N, C-alpha and C positions, 0 to 999 in steps of 0.2 A: 504493500499500500504506500502511496506517495503522500507527501505533506498536503498536496491539494486535495487528494481524495479524503484524507482524514478530516480536513477542515470543511468539506462539503457535508460530512456526517456530523461533525461536532464544531460548528462555527464559533462557539463560545470559547473554544480552546486557543484561539489565536493569541490572546494576551499572555497566557501562561507559557505557550511555546516561544513567543518573542522574549519573554523574560528569561528564558533558559539560554537564549542566543540562537534559536532555530530560526533560519531565514524562511519566512512564510510567504514571501513575494517571489522574488527572483529564484529562490531555491525550492520553490513549491513542487517541482517535478521530482525532487530527490526522494528516495525511499525513506521511510521512518528510520531504518537502521543507519543509512548514510547520514541523515540529518542529525541523528543523535550523536554519532561519532564526531561529525564536524563541529557540533556545539559543545563537545566534551562532556556529555551526559550519557548515562546508560539508556539502553532501549527500554528498560523497565521503568526508569524515571519518566521518560518521554510518554510511554504508554499510560502510566499512572496519571499524568496531567490530562491526557485525552479523556480517559474514563472519568476523572473527577469532574471535568467540564460537562460530560454527558449527564452525570447524576445531579448537576446543579450546584 
């Protein structure tokens, strides 16, 4: 799944991802794995932020 695909499902996650240093605009085509690595966070941390935004 890419950042763009994740944000289509969980648009409220944009702020949390940007706070972690994940590029949500120009880097939106990156996979979650690649985006996490580039931002210096674990995939688990990135996934937790997505799920937390889903749950409100």
